[in-house]
C-alpha positions, -999 to 999 in steps of 0.1 A, spaced: 810 419 -386 809 415 -348 776 422 -331 772 456 -313 773 456 -275 739 454 -259 738 489 -246 745 503 -281 718 480 -296 693 491 -270 700 528 -276 699 524 -314 668 503 -314 650 527 -290 660 557 -311 646 541 -342 613 533 -323 612 569 -311 617 582 -346 588 561 -358 567 574 -329 575 610 -336 565 607 -373 533 589 -365 523 613 -337 530 643 -360 509 628 -387 480 622 -363 482 656 -348 481 676 -380 458 654 -401 432 644 -375 414 678 -375 412 677 -413 396 642 -410 371 652 -384 360 683 -404 358 664 -437 340 633 -424 320 648 -395 319 632 -361 299 602 -371 320 596 -402 352 598 -383 339 574 -357 331 549 -384 365 554 -400 382 547 -365 360 516 -360 374 502 -393 408 501 -377 393 488 -344 378 458 -363 412 451 -378 426 451 -343 399 426 -332 409 403 -361 446 405 -350 435 388 -318 429 357 -338 466 353 -344 465 336 -309 495 355 -294 518 346 -323 531 382 -327 548 384 -293 558 348 -295 575 355 -328 596 383 -312 606 361 -282 614 329 -302 633 346 -330 654 366 -305 660 336 -282 668 310 -308 689 334 -328 709 341 -297 715 303 -294 726 302 -331 699 278 -341 688 289 -376 666 258 -382 646 265 -350 642 302 -360 626 292 -393 604 266 -377 591 291 -353 584 316 -381 565 290 -401 544 281 -370 537 318 -366 527 321 -403 500 295 -398 486 313 -368 487 346 -387 467 332 -416 442 304 -409 423 318 -378 423 353 -392 408 341 -425 380 324 -406 374 355 -384 374 378 -415 347 356 -431 326 357 -400 330 395 -397 320 400 -434 289 378 -429 279 398 -398 285 433 -413 247 440 -419 238 431 -383 266 450 -368 258 482 -386 220 480 -385 214 465 -351 244 465 -328 261 498 -335 241 530 -331 246 541 -367 223 566 -383 202 552 -412 219 575 -437 254 561 -428 245 524 -425 255 515 -461 289 532 -457 294 516 -423 287 481 -438 313 488 -465 339 498 -440 333 466 -420 337 447 -452 370 465 -459 383 456 -424 374 419 -431 390 419 -466 422 434 -453 423 413 -421 448 386 -431 471 412 -448 472 433 -416 481 401 -397 509 392 -422 523 427 -419 524 423 -381 543 390 -386 569 408 -408 573 435 -382 577 410 -353 603 390 -372 623 421 -377 620 430 -340 631 395 -330 661 399 -353 666 433 -336 664 450 -370 644 479 -356 651 503 -385 633 478 -408 604 472 -383 598 509 -378 601 517 -415 572 492 -420 551 507 -392 557 543 -405 549 533 -440 516 516 -429 504 547 -409 517 572 -435 500 555 -464 467 548 -445 463 581 -426 481 603 -451 463 588 -480 430 590 -462 435 627 -454 444 634 -490 412 616 -502 391 635 -478 407 668 -489 399 659 -525 362 653 -516 361 615 -514 339 597 -489 342 567 -466 341 540 -493 372 554 -510 390 552 -476 380 516 -473 394 507 -507 427 525 -498 429 506 -465 427 473 -484 452 483 -511 479 496 -486 478 464 -465 479 440 -494 509 457 -510 528 462 -477 522 427 -464 534 409 -495 566 429 -498 573 430 -460 569 393 -455 592 384 -484 618 408 -470 615 394 -435 619 358 -447 650 367 -467 666 382 -435 663 350 -414 696 333 -404 708 305 -425 696 270 -416 713 236 -416 697 206 -433 662 201 -418 656 181 -387 619 173 -388 615 161 -352 634 192 -338 613 215 -360 581 200 -348 592 203 -312 600 240 -318 566 246 -334 548 229 -305 567 250 -280 559 281 -300 522 273 -301 521 266 -263 538 299 -255 516 318 -280 484 305 -265 495 318 -231 501 352 -247 467 350 -264 449 350 -230 468 382 -222 460 398 -255 423 389 -253 421 406 -219 441 436 -232 417 440 -261 387 439 -237 404 467 -217 416 490 -245 393 483 -274 359 470 -263 351 503 -247 344 517 -282 320 488 -290 302 493 -257 299 530 -262 290 527 -299 261 503 -290 247 527 -263 254 562 -275 252 581 -308 285 576 -328 291 614 -327 295 611 -289 320 583 -294 343 607 -312 346 628 -280 360 597 -262 380 582 -290 401 612 -298 414 618 -262 420 581 -259 440 581 -292 460 611 -280 470 592 -248 478 560 -268 504 580 -287 520 590 -254 517 554 -242 538 544 -272 567 564 -259 578 540 -232 566 511 -254 594 521 -278 619 513 -250 600 481 -240 599 468 -276 636 472 -277 641 455 -243 619 425 -249 641 407 -274 671 416 -254 656 401 -222 647 370 -241 683 367 -254 697 373 -218 673 347 -204 685 322 -231 721 328 -220 713 326 -182 723 361 -172 701 364 -140 721 392 -123 721 414 -154 683 408 -158 678 422 -123 697 454 -131 678 458 -164 645 454 -145 652 482 -121 665 506 -146 638 498 -172 611 504 -146 626 539 -139 630 546 -176 592 541 -182 584 567 -156 611 592 -167 598 590 -203 560 594 -195 554 612 -163 559 647 -177 538 640 -207 508 628 -187 511 657 -163 513 683 -190 483 667 -209 462 666 -178 471 701 -166 466 718 -200 438 696 -213 412 724 -217 435 746 -237 449 718 -258 416 704 -269 401 738 -275 430 750 -297 433 717 -315 397 706 -322 374 734 -309 354 743 -279 330 713 -280 359 689 -276 372 710 -247 339 710 -230 331 673 -234 366 657 -236 386 672 -208 376 650 -179 375 618 -200 411 627 -211 422 632 -175 407 600 -162 421 580 -191 455 596 -184 453 584 -148 444 549 -160 473 549 -184 497 560 -157 488 530 -136 489 507 -166 524 519 -174 536 509 -140 531 473 -153 549 477 -186 584 467 -173 570 438 -153 552 427 -184 583 429 -206 603 410 -180 578 383 -173 570 375 -210 607 379 -220 617 353 -193 590 329 -205 565 335 -176 535 350 -193 510 337 -167 517 367 -145 508 391 -174 477 370 -183 464 372 -148 470 410 -147 453 417 -180 424 394 -171 418 413 -138 419 446 -156 394 434 -182 370 420 -157 371 453 -136 366 474 -168 336 453 -180 320 456 -146 327 493 -144 313 500 -179 281 482 -170 277 503 -139 290 537 -151 282 541 -188 244 540 -185 247 567 -158 276 589 -170 282 581 -207 317 586 -219 328 600 -186 317 567 -170 337 547 -195 368 567 -186 362 564 -148 358 527 -151 391 524 -170 410 545 -144 396 525 -114 403 492 -131 439 501 -138 446 514 -103 431 483 -87 449 458 -109 484 473 -115 497 477 -80 494 441 -69 508 429 -102 539 450 -100 545 438 -64 541 401 -74 564 402 -104 590 422 -85 589 397 -56 587 364 -75 610 370 -104 635 395 -89 633 392 -52 623 428 -45 601 439 -17 574 466 -22 596 491 -2 626 483 -24 606 488 -56 592 521 -43 626 534 -33 646 521 -63 621 526 -91 593 550 -82 607 576 -59 630 596 -81 607 601 -111 578 610 -89 600 635 -70 609 652 -103 572 652 -112 565 672 -80 591 698 -92 572 701 -125 539 707 -107 554 732 -83 565 753 -112 534 750 -135 505 749 -112 504 786 -104 509 794 -142 483 770 -157 457 796 -166 483 816 -186 482 791 -215 459 810 -238 473 802 -272 497 778 -290 527 800 -282 521 804 -245 511 767 -242 543 756 -259 564 779 -237 548 766 -205 553 730 -215 589 738 -223 593 754 -189 577 724 -171 600 700 -190 631 720 -180 619 719 -144 613 682 -146 648 675 -161 665 698 -135 647 681 -106 655 647 -121 692 654 -124 692 666 -87 677 633 -74 690 607 -98 711 579 -82 747 567 -89 736 537 -110 714 560 -132 743 585 -136 766 557 -147 739 546 -172 735 581 -185 773 584 -190 774 551 -209 744 560 -230 761 593 -239 792 575 -248 773 551 -269 756 580 -287 791 594 -295 803 560 -306 825 554 -275 804 526 -259 822 501 -237 824 466 -252 808 450 -222 771 443 -222 
């Protein structure tokens, strides 16, 4: 069976990713209030920290996840089944040995973390230590599930990758909500967390291995060269991921060590809400990453330049209305969803975090392009700069402003780091000046955003219930789409026609 044209693959893969995002966002939206009410603010903060500790352990895969997507896609594009399997085996080693060592260290430190480092109340310390132990016990299985997802993404089997991610979140979050509803406590949630990841990891990894392309008789020297190249690239990615973790995950640890965990919930939930929106453009970038790696392997420089420009616009078209609507209606949304306390304490942290995510999203297409083309040093430098700025900002602002200071530090760090990064990648890898990038990528989505604001700003106080809030959001979205169609360029119109044709099954055979 001949392979689909790239445009069709991109559309199908993105739609599958969006389907997974919609399911996960709906689960979080409806089940999170039940979890907060059932566990209390401190209990929910501890439950969220269990997932955070799993995320910290994933760092010990040393960048092997992204490297797996790139190498599987690129080597498969070259038709080298042996090299694909060698890369996956190298990834398997990085997904197991370092994570096992980190899990053992986390388990040994659980008492100190909960009794001394985190600001946990004495009554909750035993449950907190159990949840840290659950995160350490499940660490290697979470990593192996990530490996299976990345292999499927590299093979551009996005239905399979998204099925695994949806199953993971549905079973963990849905199962946890059910247990809370039945009256179970945090320890039962920890046991469920372990069981879900053990079962999913074993089945998913076997499924992914069986899906790899056939290999010729082994060539030991070539396989060792592939593994060495894989490790070298992965370690460059690891620097980026370490800095990313400092920016997007360490804030919880810093806040948890300085403030009561109940206060942490007022920060964590707005941040989680924005991370769901952040996943929207990530669905497109996840689909583009293996495609860019494939195009790089086949030497298609001109096509890569077009993809870079259109991909940068796509990120903005997908996210600008969501960030504007969340920021504009933050008081009403938090009050209706979680109650007046969250509206009072979470509005400005949400707005500042939203501003930070907007600047971070400007760098998502440069990151996808730089890493897909085998130049991760650009992204490492960007992420390191953000992390350093965040850490300095947290030291300065958190003691003075609490959760608002953490959000302010995040927003300032993103603004100061993203703009130079976008300029450097655009100039060095694609020959674009700052003015060309502003005109070809930024101008049209931001003009449409101005149309949305012009319509909704005078009406913002009229959102007094779920019905009026939904109606105003729909009106703003229509205004945004209308303004977008009025300003969109000829290349974008051609892409829309081709995407529509692909949707109807009439895609052109060209890539």
